[in-house]
C-alpha positions as CSV (number, residue, x, y, z in Angstrom):
1,M,-33.1,-268.0,82.1
2,P,-36.5,-267.9,80.5
3,V,-36.7,-267.5,76.8
4,G,-38.8,-264.3,77.0
5,V,-36.2,-262.6,79.2
6,A,-33.4,-263.6,76.9
7,L,-35.2,-262.2,73.9
8,I,-35.8,-258.9,75.7
9,L,-32.1,-258.7,76.6
10,I,-31.2,-259.3,73.0
11,G,-33.6,-256.5,71.9
12,A,-32.2,-254.1,74.5
13,A,-28.7,-254.8,73.5
14,A,-29.5,-254.1,69.9
15,L,-30.7,-250.6,70.9
16,V,-27.1,-249.7,71.7
17,V,-26.2,-249.6,68.0
18,R,-29.5,-248.0,66.8
19,R,-27.8,-244.8,65.7
20,R,-25.2,-246.6,63.6
21,W,-27.4,-249.4,62.2
22,P,-31.1,-248.3,62.7
23,T,-32.5,-250.7,60.2
24,L,-30.7,-253.7,61.7
25,T,-31.8,-252.6,65.2
26,F,-35.4,-252.4,64.1
27,V,-35.3,-255.9,62.5
28,I,-34.0,-257.4,65.7
29,A,-36.6,-255.5,67.8
30,W,-39.4,-256.5,65.4
31,C,-38.3,-260.2,65.8
32,V,-38.4,-259.8,69.5
33,G,-41.8,-258.2,69.3
34,F,-43.1,-261.0,67.0
35,S,-42.0,-263.6,69.6
36,A,-44.5,-262.1,72.0
37,V,-47.2,-263.9,69.9
38,F,-45.9,-267.1,71.4
39,A,-45.3,-265.7,74.8
40,P,-48.3,-263.5,75.8
41,D,-46.8,-262.6,79.1
42,M,-43.9,-260.9,77.3
43,Q,-44.7,-257.4,75.8
44,P,-41.4,-255.7,74.6
45,V,-43.3,-252.7,73.3
46,G,-40.8,-250.2,74.6
47,I,-37.9,-251.8,72.6
48,L,-40.0,-251.8,69.4
49,F,-41.0,-248.2,69.8
50,V,-37.4,-247.0,70.3
51,A,-36.3,-248.9,67.3
52,L,-39.2,-247.5,65.3
53,Y,-38.2,-244.0,66.2
54,G,-34.6,-244.7,65.0
55,V,-35.8,-245.9,61.6
56,A,-38.2,-243.0,61.2
57,V,-35.3,-240.6,61.8
58,A,-32.8,-242.3,59.6
59,A,-34.7,-244.0,56.7
60,H,-36.3,-242.6,53.6
61,R,-40.0,-242.3,53.3
62,Y,-40.8,-245.8,52.0
63,G,-38.5,-247.5,54.5
64,A,-40.0,-245.5,57.3
65,V,-43.6,-246.3,56.2
66,L,-42.7,-250.0,55.9
67,A,-41.3,-250.0,59.4
68,L,-44.6,-248.4,60.7
69,V,-46.7,-251.0,59.0
70,A,-44.6,-253.8,60.3
71,T,-44.9,-252.4,63.8
72,L,-48.7,-252.1,63.6
73,G,-48.8,-255.6,62.3
74,V,-46.9,-257.1,65.2
75,L,-49.0,-255.2,67.7
76,G,-52.2,-256.3,66.0
77,V,-51.2,-259.9,66.1
78,S,-50.3,-259.5,69.8
79,V,-53.6,-257.9,70.5
80,V,-55.5,-260.8,68.9
81,N,-53.4,-263.3,70.7
82,S,-53.9,-261.7,74.1
83,S,-57.6,-260.6,73.8
84,P,-59.5,-261.2,77.0
85,V,-62.1,-263.9,77.2
86,G,-65.4,-263.4,78.9
87,T,-64.7,-259.8,79.9
88,T,-67.6,-257.3,80.3
89,H,-65.5,-254.2,79.8
90,W,-64.9,-254.4,76.1
91,G,-65.2,-250.7,75.6
92,S,-62.4,-249.9,78.0
93,W,-60.2,-252.6,76.5
94,V,-60.7,-251.4,73.0
95,I,-59.8,-247.8,74.0
96,A,-56.7,-249.0,75.7
97,V,-55.7,-251.1,72.7
98,V,-56.2,-248.2,70.3
99,V,-54.2,-245.8,72.4
100,S,-51.3,-248.2,73.1
101,D,-51.1,-250.1,69.8
102,V,-52.2,-247.5,67.3
103,V,-52.0,-243.9,68.6
104,L,-48.8,-244.3,70.5
105,P,-46.7,-246.0,67.7
106,V,-48.0,-243.5,65.1
107,A,-47.1,-240.6,67.4
108,V,-43.6,-242.0,67.9
109,W,-43.2,-242.5,64.1
110,S,-44.5,-239.0,63.3
111,F,-42.1,-237.4,65.8
112,G,-39.3,-239.4,64.2
113,R,-40.3,-238.2,60.7
114,F,-40.4,-234.6,61.9
115,R,-36.8,-235.1,63.2
116,Y,-35.8,-236.6,59.9
117,R,-37.1,-233.5,58.0
118,S,-35.4,-231.2,60.5
119,L,-32.1,-232.9,60.0
120,A,-32.5,-232.9,56.2
121,R,-33.2,-229.2,56.3
122,I,-30.1,-228.5,58.4
123,R,-28.0,-230.5,56.0
124,D,-29.4,-228.6,53.1
125,L,-28.7,-225.2,54.8
126,R,-25.2,-226.3,55.7
127,R,-24.6,-227.4,52.1
128,E,-25.9,-224.1,50.7
129,H,-23.7,-222.2,53.2
130,D,-20.6,-224.2,52.1
131,Q,-21.4,-223.5,48.5
132,A,-21.9,-219.8,49.2
133,L,-18.5,-219.7,51.0
134,E,-16.8,-221.6,48.1
135,I,-18.3,-219.1,45.6
136,A,-17.0,-216.2,47.7
137,R,-13.5,-217.7,47.9
138,R,-13.6,-218.4,44.1
139,D,-14.6,-214.8,43.4
140,E,-12.0,-213.5,45.7
141,R,-9.3,-215.6,44.0
142,L,-10.5,-214.3,40.6
143,M,-10.4,-210.7,41.7
144,L,-7.0,-211.2,43.3
145,S,-5.6,-212.8,40.2
146,H,-6.7,-209.7,38.2
147,E,-5.1,-207.4,40.7
148,L,-1.9,-209.4,40.9
149,H,-1.8,-209.4,37.1
150,D,-1.9,-205.6,37.0
151,I,0.8,-205.3,39.8
152,V,3.2,-207.7,38.0
153,S,2.6,-206.0,34.7
154,H,3.4,-202.6,36.2
155,T,6.6,-203.9,37.8
156,V,7.8,-205.5,34.6
157,N,7.1,-202.2,32.8
158,V,9.3,-200.4,35.3
159,M,12.1,-202.9,34.8
160,T,11.8,-202.5,31.0
161,L,11.9,-198.7,31.1
162,Q,14.8,-198.7,33.5
163,A,16.8,-201.2,31.4
164,A,16.2,-199.1,28.3
165,G,17.3,-196.0,30.1
166,A,20.4,-197.7,31.4
167,R,21.4,-198.9,28.0
168,A,20.9,-195.4,26.6
169,I,23.3,-193.8,29.1
170,M,25.8,-196.6,29.4
171,D,28.2,-195.2,26.8
172,L,27.7,-191.6,27.9
173,D,28.0,-191.9,31.7
174,P,28.5,-195.4,33.1
175,S,28.4,-194.1,36.7
176,K,24.7,-193.4,36.3
177,V,23.8,-196.9,35.4
178,G,24.1,-198.2,39.0
179,P,20.9,-196.6,40.3
180,S,18.9,-198.0,37.4
181,L,20.3,-201.5,37.9
182,E,19.4,-201.3,41.6
183,I,15.8,-200.3,40.7
184,I,15.7,-203.2,38.2
185,E,16.9,-205.6,40.9
186,R,14.4,-204.5,43.5
187,A,11.6,-204.6,40.9
188,G,12.6,-208.1,39.8
189,V,12.5,-209.4,43.4
190,Q,9.1,-207.8,43.9
191,A,7.9,-209.3,40.6
192,M,9.0,-212.8,41.7
193,N,7.2,-212.5,45.0
194,E,4.0,-211.5,43.2
195,L,4.4,-214.3,40.7
196,Q,4.7,-216.8,43.5
197,R,1.4,-215.6,44.9
198,L,-0.1,-215.5,41.4
199,L,0.7,-219.2,41.0
200,G,-2.2,-221.3,42.3
201,V,-4.7,-218.4,41.9
202,L,-7.0,-219.6,39.2
203,R,-8.2,-217.2,36.6
204,A,-11.4,-217.6,34.7
205,D,-11.2,-217.6,30.9
206,G,-12.8,-214.8,29.0
207,T,-13.0,-212.3,31.8
208,D,-12.2,-208.7,31.3
209,Q,-8.9,-207.4,32.8
210,T,-9.1,-204.3,34.9
211,T,-6.5,-201.6,34.4
212,A,-7.5,-199.3,37.2
213,T,-4.9,-198.3,39.8
214,Q,-5.1,-200.6,42.8
215,P,-5.4,-199.1,46.3
216,Q,-2.2,-198.9,48.4
217,L,-1.5,-198.5,52.1
218,S,-1.0,-194.8,51.6
219,D,-4.7,-194.6,50.5
220,L,-5.9,-195.7,54.0
221,P,-6.3,-192.1,55.2
222,Q,-8.7,-191.3,52.5
223,L,-10.7,-194.5,53.2
224,L,-10.9,-193.6,56.9
225,E,-11.9,-190.1,56.1
226,T,-14.7,-191.4,53.9
227,A,-15.9,-193.6,56.8
228,R,-15.8,-190.6,59.2
229,S,-17.9,-188.5,56.8
230,S,-20.6,-191.2,56.9
231,G,-20.9,-190.8,60.7
232,Q,-18.4,-193.4,61.9
233,T,-15.9,-192.6,64.6
234,V,-12.6,-194.0,63.4
235,E,-9.2,-193.9,65.1
236,L,-5.9,-195.0,63.7
237,A,-2.9,-196.1,65.8
238,I,0.5,-197.2,64.4
239,N,3.1,-198.9,66.5
240,G,6.7,-199.8,65.4
241,S,8.7,-198.8,62.5
242,P,6.8,-199.2,59.2
243,G,8.4,-201.7,56.8
244,E,8.0,-202.3,53.1
245,L,5.1,-204.4,51.9
246,D,4.6,-206.0,48.5
247,P,1.8,-204.4,46.5
248,S,-0.5,-207.3,46.9
249,V,-0.1,-207.2,50.7
250,E,-0.7,-203.5,50.7
251,L,-3.9,-204.1,48.7
252,A,-4.9,-206.8,51.2
253,C,-4.5,-204.4,54.1
254,Y,-6.7,-201.9,52.3
255,R,-9.4,-204.5,51.6
256,I,-9.3,-205.7,55.2
257,V,-9.9,-202.2,56.6
258,Q,-12.5,-201.5,53.9
259,E,-14.5,-204.7,54.7
260,A,-14.2,-204.3,58.4
261,L,-15.6,-200.7,58.2
262,T,-18.4,-201.9,56.1
263,N,-19.3,-204.7,58.5
264,A,-19.1,-202.2,61.4
265,R,-21.5,-200.0,59.6
266,K,-23.9,-202.9,59.0
267,Y,-23.8,-204.5,62.4
268,A,-23.1,-201.6,64.7
269,G,-24.8,-198.7,62.9
270,T,-23.5,-195.6,61.1
271,S,-22.3,-194.1,64.4
272,A,-20.2,-197.1,65.3
273,Q,-16.8,-196.5,67.0
274,V,-14.0,-198.2,65.1
275,A,-10.3,-198.5,66.1
276,V,-7.8,-199.4,63.4
277,G,-4.4,-200.6,64.7
278,M,-1.2,-201.3,62.8
279,E,1.6,-203.0,64.7
280,W,4.9,-203.5,62.8
281,I,6.6,-206.6,64.3
282,P,9.4,-207.9,62.0
283,P,8.9,-209.8,59.9
284,Q,5.2,-209.3,60.0
285,L,2.5,-206.6,60.2
286,V,-0.5,-207.2,62.6
287,L,-3.5,-205.2,61.4
288,T,-6.4,-205.0,63.8
289,V,-9.8,-203.5,63.3
290,R,-12.1,-203.4,66.3
291,N,-15.6,-201.9,66.5
292,A,-17.7,-201.4,69.6
293,A,-21.3,-202.6,69.9
294,G,-24.1,-200.5,68.4
295,A,-27.5,-200.5,66.8
296,A,-27.4,-202.8,63.7
297,S,-28.7,-201.5,60.4
298,D,-31.4,-203.2,58.2
299,Q,-28.6,-204.4,55.9
300,A,-27.3,-206.6,58.6
301,V,-30.3,-208.9,58.3
302,L,-29.5,-209.4,54.6
303,S,-25.8,-210.1,55.1
304,T,-24.5,-213.6,54.3
305,G,-21.1,-213.3,55.9
306,N,-19.4,-214.2,52.6
307,G,-17.3,-211.0,52.7
308,L,-15.2,-212.2,55.5
309,A,-14.8,-215.6,53.9
310,G,-13.5,-214.0,50.7
311,L,-11.2,-211.8,52.8
312,S,-9.8,-214.8,54.6
313,E,-9.0,-216.4,51.2
314,R,-7.3,-213.2,50.0
315,V,-5.1,-213.0,53.2
316,R,-4.2,-216.7,52.9
317,L,-3.1,-216.3,49.3
318,V,-0.7,-213.5,50.1
319,G,0.9,-215.6,52.9
320,G,-1.0,-214.2,55.9
321,R,-3.6,-215.3,58.4
322,L,-7.0,-213.7,59.3
323,E,-8.8,-214.2,62.6
324,T,-12.2,-212.8,63.7
325,E,-13.6,-212.6,67.2
326,E,-17.0,-211.6,68.5
327,L,-16.5,-209.8,71.8
328,S,-18.7,-210.5,74.9
329,T,-19.5,-206.8,75.0
330,G,-21.1,-207.0,71.6
331,G,-18.2,-205.7,69.5
332,F,-16.2,-207.4,66.8
333,V,-12.5,-207.8,66.0
334,V,-10.8,-208.5,62.7
335,R,-7.1,-209.3,63.1
336,A,-4.8,-210.1,60.2
337,T,-1.1,-211.1,60.3
338,L,0.6,-210.2,57.1
339,P,4.2,-210.7,55.8
340,V,6.6,-207.8,55.5
341,A,8.9,-207.8,52.5
342,S,11.7,-206.1,54.4
343,M,12.1,-203.6,57.2
344,R,13.3,-200.8,54.8
345,T,11.3,-197.7,55.3
346,A,8.1,-197.8,53.2
347,V,6.2,-195.0,51.6
348,V,3.6,-194.7,54.4
349,E,4.2,-191.2,55.6
350,A,0.6,-190.2,54.9
351,V,-0.7,-193.0,57.1
352,S,1.7,-192.2,59.9
353,T,0.7,-188.5,59.7
354,Q,-2.9,-189.4,59.8
355,G,-2.4,-191.5,63.0
């Protein structure tokens, strides 16, 4: 096998790993190109150009510039070595050399650098997006820790008051102590469930604690009525026998519907049709909010999507799972699966009546 053919095969084989080792590939291709100085009949320009593009895409500025200079140097030596003797068409030959050995490699290199900048921009945007999602999750954990703190504090206060009342009536009428002890037992179980959720939810130092009453499942009708007053068409459907939810899970339900209604208003307009579904399937509650397609508002352009990321973190922390789906018809579905504390009848008559 002629030496020139063997060198070309080596250079072509090196191109197989150009994405993983672009610099090594370019060095091999450059050596093959330099060997053309000693074999004028061999012009492995294509191999060198492909390797140059790979380095331009992957290397930093100085490395890419060095590769371009090295390529132009090899091509220049090859031109000098293969210049025609006694030709009368020097003008045409010079034009051909400039195009093939200067313009073309510079164009290949420039396109590679454009690709490099595009990929760098994509990486920056992805990193910024990941940072924004992490901030949203952190803020949601912080807010949830505050809310769980209030819920647990309220539950412990109930236990303390019931225990004090039971002690006061123990000597007078022991038969009345039983209901108080039952309330204390249930409150204690609930407090333990909330404390388990509170563990692992980091709380920032030096932040103010909110003492406002947190929304419950029974507050959903008022939330839906507020959405209707803004122009949205909202329907509520409840299937199954309502069970008892821990306060943090009730709060998560409220926030899910609240965020879904806000997104529907942003992306489908104020006249968006929204369907809220609650399906009680022991031992879980499946909460679904579906909105039809509509005319997006100007706020949709400014939305970052971090609300759903924070909502997903909230649902995860209470032991549930959140799923979102963009429908082919243009609508959007938010579906959450949440744990039910027990299948005892919950205080959700207002919601059932509204549905």
